[in-house]
C-alpha positions in Angstrom: 14.0 7.0 -35.9 11.1 5.6 -33.8 11.5 3.0 -31.2 9.5 0.5 -33.3 11.5 1.0 -36.5 14.7 -0.6 -35.3 14.9 -3.9 -37.0 14.8 -6.8 -34.6 14.1 -4.7 -31.6 11.2 -5.8 -29.2 8.0 -3.7 -29.3 8.3 -0.6 -27.2 5.6 0.0 -24.5 5.7 3.6 -25.6 4.9 2.9 -29.3 1.3 3.9 -28.9 2.1 7.4 -27.6 1.2 10.2 -30.0 1.4 14.0 -29.8 1.1 16.8 -32.3 4.3 18.3 -33.7 6.0 21.2 -31.9 4.8 19.9 -28.5 5.4 21.6 -25.2 6.3 19.9 -21.9 2.6 19.9 -20.9 1.6 18.2 -24.1 4.1 15.4 -23.4 2.8 15.2 -19.8 -0.8 15.1 -21.0 -0.1 12.2 -23.4 1.7 10.3 -20.7 -1.3 10.9 -18.4 -3.6 9.5 -21.0 -1.5 6.4 -21.4 -1.4 5.9 -17.6 -5.1 6.3 -17.1 -6.0 4.1 -20.1 -3.8 1.3 -18.7 -1.3 1.4 -21.6 1.5 2.1 -19.1 0.9 -0.1 -16.0 2.0 0.7 -12.4 5.6 0.0 -12.0 6.6 0.6 -15.6 9.9 2.4 -15.9 9.5 5.7 -17.7 12.7 5.8 -19.7 13.6 9.2 -21.0 15.4 8.0 -24.1 12.6 5.6 -25.1 9.8 8.2 -24.6 11.8 10.9 -26.4 12.4 8.6 -29.3 8.7 7.5 -29.4 7.4 11.1 -29.4 10.2 12.8 -31.4 11.1 15.3 -28.6 14.2 16.0 -26.6 15.2 14.2 -23.5 15.1 17.5 -21.6 11.5 17.9 -22.6 10.6 14.4 -21.4 12.6 15.0 -18.2 10.5 18.1 -17.4 7.3 16.2 -18.3 8.2 13.4 -16.0 8.8 16.0 -13.2 5.2 17.1 -13.7 3.9 13.6 -13.3 6.0 13.1 -10.1 4.6 16.3 -8.7 1.1 15.1 -9.4 1.6 11.8 -7.7 1.4 9.7 -10.9 5.0 8.7 -11.0 7.8 8.1 -8.5 11.5 9.0 -8.9 13.6 6.3 -7.3 17.3 6.7 -6.3 19.6 5.2 -9.0 16.5 3.7 -10.7 15.0 6.6 -12.6 11.3 7.3 -12.8 8.4 4.8 -12.9 4.7 4.8 -12.9 3.4 5.0 -9.3 2.7 1.6 -7.8 0.8 1.0 -4.6 0.8 -2.3 -2.6 -2.3 -3.6 -0.8 -1.3 -2.1 2.5 -0.9 1.4 1.0 -4.3 1.1 -0.7 -5.9 0.1 2.6 -4.2 2.9 4.5 -5.4 5.6 2.0 -8.9 4.2 1.9 -9.2 4.2 5.7 -8.0 7.7 5.9 -10.6 8.7 3.3 -13.4 7.2 5.5 -12.3 9.3 8.5 -12.1 12.6 6.5 -15.1 12.2 4.3 -17.3 10.9 7.2 -16.4 14.1 9.1 -17.7 16.1 6.1 -20.9 14.0 5.9 -21.7 14.5 9.6 -21.3 18.3 9.2 -23.9 18.5 6.4 -26.5 20.3 8.7 -23.9 23.0 9.4 -22.3 23.2 6.0 -22.7 26.3 3.9 -25.0 26.3 0.9 -22.0 26.8 -1.3 -20.4 23.6 0.1 -23.6 21.6 -0.3 -24.1 22.9 -3.9 -20.5 21.8 -4.8 -21.5 18.2 -3.9 -24.7 18.5 -6.0 -22.8 19.9 -8.9 -20.1 17.2 -8.6 -22.7 14.5 -8.7 -24.5 16.0 -11.7 -21.2 16.2 -13.6 -20.4 12.6 -12.8 -23.9 11.5 -13.9 -23.5 13.4 -17.2 -20.5 11.3 -18.1 -22.4 8.0 -17.7 -22.6 6.4 -21.1 -20.5 9.1 -22.7 -17.2 8.6 -24.6 -15.2 10.4 -21.9 -11.7 9.2 -21.1 -10.9 7.1 -18.0 -9.0 10.1 -16.7 -12.1 12.4 -17.0 -14.4 9.8 -15.4 -11.9 9.3 -12.4 -11.6 13.1 -12.0 -15.4 13.4 -11.9 -15.7 10.6 -9.4 -13.0 12.0 -7.1 -14.6 15.5 -7.3 -17.6 14.0 -5.5 -15.5 12.6 -2.7 -13.6 15.9 -2.5 -16.9 17.7 -2.1 -17.9 15.3 0.7 -14.7 16.2 2.5 -15.3 19.9 1.7 -18.5 19.8 3.8 -16.2 19.9 6.8 -15.3 23.5 5.9 -11.6 23.0 6.3 -9.1 24.0 3.6 -6.4 22.0 5.4 -8.6 18.9 5.2 -9.1 19.5 1.5 -5.4 19.7 1.0 -5.0 16.4 2.8 -7.7 14.9 0.6 -6.0 16.1 -2.5 -2.9 14.2 -1.4 -4.9 11.0 -0.8 -6.5 11.3 -4.2 -3.2 11.8 -5.9 -2.1 8.4 -4.4 -5.1 6.4 -5.5 -6.1 8.0 -8.9 -4.3 5.3 -10.9 -5.6 2.4 -8.8 -9.1 3.8 -9.1 -8.7 4.1 -12.8 -7.8 0.4 -13.0 -10.9 -0.5 -11.0 -13.2 1.8 -13.1 -11.9 0.2 -16.3 -12.3 -3.3 -15.0 -15.8 -3.0 -13.5 -17.5 -0.8 -16.1 -20.5 -0.2 -13.9 -20.9 3.6 -14.3 -24.7 3.4 -13.8 -24.3 1.5 -10.5 -21.7 4.0 -9.3 -23.9 7.0 -10.1 -26.8 5.4 -8.3 -24.7 4.7 -5.2 -23.5 8.3 -5.0 -27.0 9.7 -5.7 -28.4 7.6 -2.8 -25.8 9.1 -0.5 -26.8 12.6 -1.5 -30.5 11.7 -1.1 -29.8 10.6 2.5 -28.0 13.9 3.2 -30.8 16.0 1.7 -33.2 14.1 3.9 -31.1 15.0 7.0 -30.1 11.4 7.8 -26.4 12.0 8.3 -25.8 8.8 10.2 -27.3 6.7 7.4 -25.3 8.7 4.9 -22.1 8.1 6.9 -22.9 4.3 6.9 -23.5 4.4 3.2 -20.2 6.2 2.6 -18.3 3.7 4.8 -19.7 0.8 2.8 -18.9 2.5 -0.5 -15.3 3.2 0.5 -14.9 -0.3 1.9 -16.1 -1.7 -1.5 -13.6 0.6 -3.2 -10.8 -0.6 -1.0 -11.6 -4.2 -1.8 -11.8 -3.5 -5.5 -8.5 -1.6 -5.6 -6.8 -4.3 -3.5 -8.1 -7.0 -5.8 -6.7 -5.2 -8.8 -3.3 -4.7 -7.1 -3.1 -8.4 -6.2 -4.3 -9.5 -9.6 -1.5 -7.4 -11.3 1.1 -8.9 -8.9 0.0 -12.4 -9.7 0.3 -11.7 -13.4 3.9 -10.6 -13.1 
Protein backbone atom coordinates (compact mmCIF):
# COMPACT_ATOMS: atom_id res chain seq x y z
CA UNK A 1 0.00 0.00 0.00
CA UNK A 2 1.43 3.41 -0.89
CA UNK A 3 1.78 6.26 1.59
CA UNK A 4 -0.87 8.26 -0.29
CA UNK A 5 -3.44 5.47 -0.39
CA UNK A 6 -4.17 5.44 3.33
CA UNK A 7 -7.56 7.07 3.73
CA UNK A 8 -7.41 10.23 5.80
CA UNK A 9 -3.60 10.34 5.93
CA UNK A 10 -1.86 13.63 5.07
CA UNK A 11 -0.01 13.79 1.75
CA UNK A 12 3.44 12.26 1.98
CA UNK A 13 6.44 14.40 0.89
CA UNK A 14 7.72 11.22 -0.74
CA UNK A 15 4.61 10.63 -2.89
CA UNK A 16 6.33 11.98 -6.01
CA UNK A 17 9.21 9.52 -5.86
CA UNK A 18 9.25 6.98 -8.69
CA UNK A 19 11.56 4.12 -9.63
CA UNK A 20 11.40 1.16 -11.98
CA UNK A 21 10.53 -2.27 -10.53
CA UNK A 22 13.35 -4.47 -9.19
CA UNK A 23 15.38 -1.48 -8.13
CA UNK A 24 18.84 -1.59 -6.64
CA UNK A 25 20.17 0.50 -3.78
CA UNK A 26 21.77 2.84 -6.30
CA UNK A 27 18.46 3.32 -8.14
CA UNK A 28 16.81 4.35 -4.88
CA UNK A 29 19.72 6.68 -4.10
CA UNK A 30 19.48 8.21 -7.59
CA UNK A 31 15.76 8.89 -7.24
CA UNK A 32 16.36 10.52 -3.87
CA UNK A 33 19.16 12.64 -5.38
CA UNK A 34 16.82 13.78 -8.13
CA UNK A 35 14.20 14.75 -5.59
CA UNK A 36 16.75 16.66 -3.52
CA UNK A 37 18.19 18.63 -6.43
CA UNK A 38 14.77 19.44 -7.88
CA UNK A 39 13.68 20.84 -4.51
CA UNK A 40 10.97 18.27 -3.83
CA UNK A 41 12.71 17.31 -0.59
CA UNK A 42 13.95 20.50 1.04
CA UNK A 43 16.95 20.92 3.37
CA UNK A 44 16.12 19.65 6.83
CA UNK A 45 13.44 17.19 5.64
CA UNK A 46 13.58 13.98 7.71
CA UNK A 47 14.28 10.99 5.46
CA UNK A 48 12.06 8.37 7.07
CA UNK A 49 12.97 4.84 6.10
CA UNK A 50 9.44 3.47 6.44
CA UNK A 51 7.82 6.29 4.46
CA UNK A 52 10.37 6.09 1.64
CA UNK A 53 10.22 2.29 1.50
CA UNK A 54 6.42 2.49 1.36
CA UNK A 55 6.46 5.15 -1.40
CA UNK A 56 8.93 3.23 -3.56
CA UNK A 57 7.80 -0.29 -2.80
CA UNK A 58 11.20 -1.46 -1.56
CA UNK A 59 12.51 -2.84 1.71
CA UNK A 60 13.65 -0.70 4.61
CA UNK A 61 17.10 -2.26 4.38
CA UNK A 62 17.38 -1.07 0.77
CA UNK A 63 16.37 2.45 1.80
CA UNK A 64 18.79 2.37 4.72
CA UNK A 65 21.67 1.52 2.39
CA UNK A 66 20.60 4.21 -0.09
CA UNK A 67 20.51 6.79 2.68
CA UNK A 68 24.02 5.73 3.64
CA UNK A 69 25.10 6.57 0.08
CA UNK A 70 23.60 10.06 0.38
CA UNK A 71 25.28 10.62 3.74
CA UNK A 72 28.64 9.60 2.25
CA UNK A 73 28.08 12.07 -0.60
CA UNK A 74 27.33 14.93 1.78
CA UNK A 75 23.70 15.24 0.69
CA UNK A 76 22.22 14.05 3.97
CA UNK A 77 23.19 13.94 7.64
CA UNK A 78 22.67 11.18 10.20
CA UNK A 79 21.82 12.75 13.55
CA UNK A 80 22.03 10.88 16.87
CA UNK A 81 18.59 9.67 17.96
CA UNK A 82 16.95 11.65 15.12
CA UNK A 83 17.60 9.56 12.04
CA UNK A 84 18.65 10.93 8.66
CA UNK A 85 17.69 14.27 7.15
CA UNK A 86 18.48 16.29 4.05
CA UNK A 87 21.64 18.30 4.67
CA UNK A 88 20.89 21.78 5.87
CA UNK A 89 23.43 24.60 6.05
CA UNK A 90 23.02 27.83 7.98
CA UNK A 91 24.28 31.21 6.78
CA UNK A 92 27.53 30.98 8.71
CA UNK A 93 28.35 27.59 7.19
CA UNK A 94 27.63 28.85 3.67
CA UNK A 95 29.91 31.85 4.25
CA UNK A 96 32.68 29.64 5.63
CA UNK A 97 32.60 27.30 2.63
CA UNK A 98 32.50 30.15 0.11
CA UNK A 99 35.45 31.93 1.69
CA UNK A 100 37.46 28.73 1.64
CA UNK A 101 36.60 28.37 -2.05
CA UNK A 102 37.95 31.87 -2.76
CA UNK A 103 41.31 30.98 -1.20
CA UNK A 104 41.69 27.63 -2.96
CA UNK A 105 40.40 28.63 -6.39
CA UNK A 106 42.36 31.89 -6.38
CA UNK A 107 45.52 29.87 -5.80
CA UNK A 108 44.70 27.89 -8.93
CA UNK A 109 43.96 31.01 -10.99
CA UNK A 110 47.26 32.62 -10.04
CA UNK A 111 49.14 29.48 -11.07
CA UNK A 112 47.70 29.56 -14.61
CA UNK A 113 51.06 30.56 -16.19
CA UNK A 114 52.72 27.49 -14.65
CA UNK A 115 49.80 25.07 -14.98
CA UNK A 116 50.12 22.11 -17.32
CA UNK A 117 48.31 22.12 -20.65
CA UNK A 118 46.23 19.21 -19.38
CA UNK A 119 45.10 21.27 -16.38
CA UNK A 120 44.27 24.24 -18.60
CA UNK A 121 42.37 22.05 -21.05
CA UNK A 122 40.27 20.61 -18.25
CA UNK A 123 39.06 24.14 -17.49
CA UNK A 124 38.28 24.80 -21.15
CA UNK A 125 36.42 21.48 -21.46
CA UNK A 126 34.48 22.12 -18.24
CA UNK A 127 33.34 25.51 -19.50
CA UNK A 128 32.36 24.05 -22.88
CA UNK A 129 30.30 21.36 -21.17
CA UNK A 130 28.59 23.95 -18.97
CA UNK A 131 27.82 26.13 -21.98
CA UNK A 132 26.32 23.18 -23.86
CA UNK A 133 23.73 22.73 -21.10
CA UNK A 134 22.44 26.29 -21.46
CA UNK A 135 18.86 26.18 -22.69
CA UNK A 136 18.80 22.38 -22.62
CA UNK A 137 16.35 20.19 -20.71
CA UNK A 138 19.06 18.97 -18.35
CA UNK A 139 18.24 18.31 -14.72
CA UNK A 140 19.23 20.68 -11.94
CA UNK A 141 21.68 18.05 -10.70
CA UNK A 142 23.39 17.93 -14.11
CA UNK A 143 23.59 21.72 -14.31
CA UNK A 144 25.05 22.00 -10.80
CA UNK A 145 27.58 19.24 -11.53
CA UNK A 146 28.71 21.05 -14.69
CA UNK A 147 28.96 24.33 -12.79
CA UNK A 148 31.06 22.81 -10.03
CA UNK A 149 33.28 21.03 -12.57
CA UNK A 150 34.45 24.50 -13.68
CA UNK A 151 35.32 25.51 -10.15
CA UNK A 152 37.06 22.19 -9.52
CA UNK A 153 39.11 22.80 -12.67
CA UNK A 154 40.05 26.26 -11.41
CA UNK A 155 41.36 24.73 -8.19
CA UNK A 156 43.03 22.00 -10.26
CA UNK A 157 45.29 24.61 -11.85
CA UNK A 158 47.17 24.61 -8.54
CA UNK A 159 48.45 21.13 -9.41
CA UNK A 160 47.69 19.60 -6.01
CA UNK A 161 45.66 16.42 -5.57
CA UNK A 162 45.27 17.25 -1.87
CA UNK A 163 43.71 20.61 -2.71
CA UNK A 164 41.34 18.89 -5.14
CA UNK A 165 40.25 16.47 -2.42
CA UNK A 166 39.61 19.45 -0.16
CA UNK A 167 37.58 21.15 -2.91
CA UNK A 168 35.50 18.00 -3.40
CA UNK A 169 34.59 18.18 0.28
CA UNK A 170 33.62 21.85 -0.01
CA UNK A 171 31.48 21.15 -3.06
CA UNK A 172 29.73 18.27 -1.31
CA UNK A 173 28.62 20.72 1.36
CA UNK A 174 27.20 23.37 -0.97
CA UNK A 175 25.75 21.33 -3.86
CA UNK A 176 22.20 21.48 -2.55
CA UNK A 177 22.45 25.16 -1.61
CA UNK A 178 23.77 25.93 -5.09
CA UNK A 179 20.94 23.92 -6.63
CA UNK A 180 18.44 26.09 -4.76
CA UNK A 181 20.10 29.21 -6.16
CA UNK A 182 20.30 27.90 -9.73
CA UNK A 183 16.61 26.99 -9.66
CA UNK A 184 15.66 30.39 -8.24
CA UNK A 185 17.71 32.67 -10.48
CA UNK A 186 17.35 30.84 -13.81
CA UNK A 187 20.09 32.93 -15.45
CA UNK A 188 22.14 30.24 -17.17
CA UNK A 189 23.25 32.55 -19.99
CA UNK A 190 24.58 35.12 -17.53
CA UNK A 191 26.41 32.45 -15.56
CA UNK A 192 28.03 31.05 -18.71
CA UNK A 193 29.13 34.55 -19.73
CA UNK A 194 30.67 35.21 -16.31
CA UNK A 195 32.72 32.02 -16.42
CA UNK A 196 33.70 32.60 -20.06
CA UNK A 197 34.98 36.08 -19.18
CA UNK A 198 37.11 34.59 -16.41
CA UNK A 199 38.66 32.11 -18.85
CA UNK A 200 39.25 34.90 -21.38
CA UNK A 201 41.22 36.82 -18.76
CA UNK A 202 43.33 33.75 -18.03
CA UNK A 203 43.98 33.08 -21.71
CA UNK A 204 45.13 36.71 -22.00
CA UNK A 205 47.56 36.17 -19.12
CA UNK A 206 45.87 38.64 -16.75
CA UNK A 207 45.79 36.43 -13.67
CA UNK A 208 45.19 39.27 -11.22
CA UNK A 209 42.10 40.45 -13.11
CA UNK A 210 40.94 36.83 -13.30
CA UNK A 211 41.43 36.44 -9.54
CA UNK A 212 39.38 39.60 -8.95
CA UNK A 213 36.65 38.32 -11.27
CA UNK A 214 36.60 35.00 -9.43
CA UNK A 215 36.39 36.69 -6.02
CA UNK A 216 33.45 38.81 -7.19
CA UNK A 217 31.72 35.75 -8.65
CA UNK A 218 32.11 33.73 -5.45
CA UNK A 219 31.01 36.68 -3.32
CA UNK A 220 27.83 36.91 -5.39
CA UNK A 221 27.35 33.14 -5.01
CA UNK A 222 27.73 33.45 -1.23
CA UNK A 223 25.14 36.23 -1.11
CA UNK A 224 22.70 34.27 -3.29
CA UNK A 225 23.04 31.07 -1.25
CA UNK A 226 22.76 32.99 2.02
CA UNK A 227 19.62 34.74 0.78
CA UNK A 228 18.06 31.39 -0.12
CA UNK A 229 18.96 29.90 3.27
CA UNK A 230 17.45 32.88 5.10
CA UNK A 231 14.36 32.89 2.86
CA UNK A 232 13.75 29.24 3.67
CA UNK A 233 14.15 29.88 7.39
CA UNK A 234 11.65 32.76 7.26
CA UNK A 235 9.16 30.50 5.50
CA UNK A 236 9.28 27.86 8.22
